[in-house]
C-alpha positions, -999 to 999 in steps of 0.1 A, spaced: 171 -782 -710 142 -772 -689 159 -746 -665 130 -747 -639 127 -784 -635 164 -792 -637 176 -765 -612 144 -762 -591 144 -724 -596 120 -697 -604 108 -689 -640 114 -651 -640 144 -628 -642 179 -629 -652 191 -643 -618 174 -674 -604 185 -686 -571 178 -722 -561 183 -732 -525 173 -768 -534 203 -772 -557 225 -746 -540 228 -729 -573 224 -696 -591 212 -695 -627 222 -664 -646 206 -656 -680 224 -631 -703 195 -622 -726 208 -601 -755 173 -599 -772 155 -577 -747 178 -546 -746 172 -543 -708 210 -548 -698 242 -544 -717 261 -577 -709 293 -577 -728 319 -604 -737 357 -594 -736 374 -625 -750 361 -654 -729 349 -633 -700 313 -622 -697 307 -589 -680 273 -596 -666 248 -569 -653 231 -579 -621 196 -572 -607 180 -539 -606 161 -519 -633 162 -483 -617 189 -462 -602 221 -477 -589 223 -514 -583 235 -526 -550 262 -552 -554 253 -567 -520 215 -569 -524 196 -602 -531 211 -623 -560 237 -596 -567 252 -605 -534 249 -643 -542 268 -638 -574 294 -613 -559 302 -639 -532 300 -671 -552 337 -676 -549 334 -681 -512 296 -690 -504 296 -724 -521 269 -716 -546 274 -729 -581 267 -705 -608 253 -717 -642 252 -693 -673 226 -694 -699 227 -671 -729 197 -660 -751 206 -648 -787 172 -656 -802 140 -650 -782 130 -680 -760 161 -701 -770 183 -706 -741 219 -718 -746 235 -735 -716 271 -722 -713 280 -742 -683 293 -736 -648 310 -702 -644 332 -685 -619 340 -649 -611 370 -637 -632 376 -607 -608 361 -583 -584 326 -572 -592 324 -536 -603 298 -509 -612 295 -489 -643 269 -465 -659 247 -479 -685 222 -459 -704 192 -480 -714 169 -466 -742 
């Protein structure tokens, strides 16, 4: 699936908002080592936007995702296990309240 043409979103980043399709495409890329997204059973604990310092849960697409249970934006999950191979996991929903944790990135 060509993410950009299908969802009319940008081609950069792990969170790609499309106002044209009223959707947010989140990409959990396990190949880059930038974030530590983790599966606990069938629930993905996804790390939002921001590379330095504390991330703000209510800034840009972090806010879109955090409020996706009430803002009408449909969230689609893609996962990358092999570089450049995107696996579409489907429409996803918040499993609970967003939270913050400390991640040490090497």
